[in-house]
N, C-alpha and C positions, 0 to 999 in steps of 0.2 A: 269744214265738210267738203268745200270745193276741191281740196287737194286729196281727198280720200280716194283710194283705188275703187274702180268700178267692180261691183259684184254682179255677175250674171246668174240668173235663176233659171234652171232648165226644168220646165214643166211639160210632161207628156200627158195627153188626155185621150181617153177612149170611153165614150158613153158614160161620162162622169157627171151628168147634169144634176144628179140628186144632191151631191155634196160640194160641187165645184165652187159655188159662190162664197161659201164660208172660207174656203182656202184662199181664194183671190182676195177677199176682204182682209184676211190675216197677213197676206203679203203686203198689201197696200198700207197696212197699219204699222209696218216695221219702223222702229225708231231710227234705224240706219236707212237713209233715203237715196243714196247713190247706187241704185240697182237698175238692171234691166230684166224684164221677165220675157224669156224666149219660150213660146208655147208651140209645141208640135202636136197637132191633132191627128190621130191614126184612124181616120175614116169613121168618125162617130156618126151614129144614125139617130141619136136623140137630140135634145136641145143644147148640147155642149157647145157647138160652133156658134150658135146665136148668142149664148151667154158670153163667150169669149169676145165676140165682135162688139158687144155692148161695152164691156170693160175696156177693151183696147181703144174704142172711140173716145173714152173719157180720160185715158191716161197714156200719154205718148211713150212712156217707158215700157209698154207692153207691145211686143211684136208677135204676130201670128203666122204660122205656117201650117199647111194642110197636106197630108200625104195623098198621092193619087191612088196608092194601093196600101192595104194594111201591112205594116211592117213588123208588128209584134213588139213586145215589151223592150227587149234588149236593143234591137236595131233602132227603135224609135228614140231611146235615150242616147244612143250613140250619135244619131243625127242631131239631136237637140244640143248636146254639149259642143258639137263642132260649129254650131251656129252662134255660140256665145262669144261675146267680145271682151268680157271682163278678165282682169288678172286673177280673179277668184271665181269659182263656179260652185253654186249650191244646187243640190238636187231637190226637186219638189214633187210630191205626189198630189194627185187631184182631189183626194178625199180626206186630208188631214187639216189640222188647224195649228198655225204657228204661234209661238209666244212672241209678243211684240219686240223683245230684245234678242231674238234668236240670232240674226245676222251679226249684230254688234258684238254679242258675247263670243261668238265663234271667231270673229276677226281679232278680237282682243287676245284670244288664246293661240292664234296661228303661229306667230313667231317664225322659227325656221322649219316648222313641220311641213310635210307635204299635204297632210289631210287632218282635219279635226272633226270629230263627231260628238254626239251627246246622247244623253238618256231621253227616253220618251215615255209618256204616260198613256196607257191604252184606254181607248173609249170604244163603246159598242156602236152599232150602226145608227143608233138614235142619239149619239153624242154623250151618253151617260158614262161616268167613270167606271172602269173595271177594276180599279184599285190594285193595279199591277203595272210595273215598269219593265222595260226591256232588261235592265240591269239585274232584275230578279231572276231572269232566265239564263243569263250569261255573265261570266266574269268579263269586265271590260279591260281592254289591253291598251297600253301606251308603250311605244318603243320602236325598234327597228328589226324585229325578227319576223320575216314573212311566213315562216313555217307555222306560226300560230294559226294562220288562216287556211291551212291545207285541208282540214277536215270539218271545220265549222266556221261560223261567222257571227260576230257581234256588231258589225257596222252596217246598219240598215241604210238603204239608199237615201231615204228622206232626212237622215241626220247629217249627211256629208256636206262639208265645205272643203274644197280642195283648191290647190294652186293650179292654174291653167297649164303650167309646165308639166304637170303629171301626165297629161294626155299624150305627150310625146312618147311615153313608154307604154301607156295603157291602151292606146288605140291600135287596131280595132278591138272592140269588146268581143270576147269569145261568145259566140251566139248561143251555145248550148249550156252556158253556166251563168250564175247570177253575177250581173255586172258590179254590184256593190262589193261582193266578196273579192272579185278580181281587183277592183280599185284599192281595197284595203291591203291586199297582198302586194300589189305593185308599189303602193305608197310606202309600206313598211320595208320593202326590199330595196328601194332607191333613196330612202331618206328615213323619216320617222313619222309616226302618227301620234295623236294625243286625243283625249276625250274630256268632256265637260260633264261632271256628275249632276247635271240639272235636267229636269224635264222641260225641254224647249219646244216640244211638239206634242199635241194630242193626236195619237196615232190610232186611226180608226180601224176596227176589226169588223169585217163582214165577209160574206161568202165569195165575193169577187176579188179578195186580196190575192196578190201574186205570191206573198209569203204567209203561210199559215203558222204564225209565231206560237200560238197557243195550242196548235195541233187539234183544232176544233173539227176538222173535216178529214181526219185520217181514215183511209180505207185499206183493207188488206191488199197487198200487191200480189200479182200473179208471178209465176216462176219466170216468165219472160221479162217482166218489169224488174224483178230482182237481179236478173242477169244483166239487164241494161244498166242498172245502177252500178254494178261492178265495172262495166266497160267505161261508164262515164268517169268513175274514180280514176281509172287508168289514164284516160284521156286528159283529165284535169292535172294529174301529177306530171304527165309528160309535158304539158303546157307550162306548168310552174317551174319545171326543171330547167327551162331555157331562159329564165329571167336574167340571171347573171352569175358570174363566177363565185361570188362570195358565199352564196347559199346553195350552190349547185350540188355539193357532195351528198348531203343528207337527203335532199329531195330526189336526186337521181337514184340513190340507193332504194328509197321507198318506192319509186316508180318501177324499178326492176323487180323488186319483191312482189309488188302488186301484180305485175304481168305474170309472174310465176304462179301466184295464187289463182288468178283468173283462168289459167289453163290447167288447173289441177283440182283435186278435191279440197285440199286445204294447204296452207303454207304457214307453218308455225313461226318461221323466221320473220315473216311480215309482222305478226303480232308482237314478237320479242323486240323488233326494232321500234315499233310505236311505243311500247311500254318503257323501253330504255330511255326514250326521249319524251316521256309523258309530261315533264315540266313545261315543255314548249308546245308539243303537239296537242295536248289535252288541256291546256291552260284555260281555255274559254268555257270548258264544261263545268258548270257550277253544280257539281255532284261530289259525293264522298268518294274515297279511294276505291271502295268496292264497286261502285257504279262505273268508274273509269276502267277498272279491270275487266268488267263484263263487256263494256264497249269495245275494248281492245280484243277480247276473245271473239266477239262477233266478226271482227275484221279478218280473221284467218280463213274463213270458209270461202271456197272458190265456186266456179261455175257449176261443177258437177254436184256439189253439195246443195246448191240453190235449186237445182232441178228436182232433187229428192225432197226438199223441204215442204 
């Protein structure tokens, strides 16, 4: 164990006192012991900081950092991973519970991959099983096709173990997009990713989740919000098209067609391009072909159509 590589665990906290101790206890209970826990607190106003100080005082592997101003979810994780010293970095949420063998199992699977993720079992805010796993919502992907992550994501942040070298291409995190989807995209585009079909985390679902995986809090979007979603899609495709030469052609073509769609009532060619490449672009969508077709159909409507909707 003395020769094992150091694993850094990046934990961001914000008013997480209700569930934080269970998560900290599950980290300390890991069968793999050569880890450091880097915690960045984003100006919590509850007991979070006191809890962190108590645990850090009892375990020298825990280092604490506190922001002077609230940075928000993406920027806080961006700061946390840059404070990590390990050859490998694991992402940790404040309200989950880790399986004791999570880190060791992921390390065993890493090999030459840039990133390894796993399945998780959902629990409610009281810790009761919801009898559903993330893999029941998405097809999990292993390989080196970043286009898989253009329109959806199966790699939740709390499941990630990545090589530190990935940060050279992934930083800075794009602040208006999910950092975990970006990490999956970059990892697949610069190497490969793999997954472990085991539930290695109890993934807590409650009203303060940053990702509403079960769509428990869906509300009808205004026309302005729908238009902003179109604009974000264009911005995302533009960002992804700059990753590298190998995958630029298809992504660049989708970006241009998306731009045309956004400035018109509809662009059928955009839908045709997505459908033609559905094996890759819609791989994660765990739905029958008819559902994938209607998903594609919804993609053709532009800004002018959203105003009328």
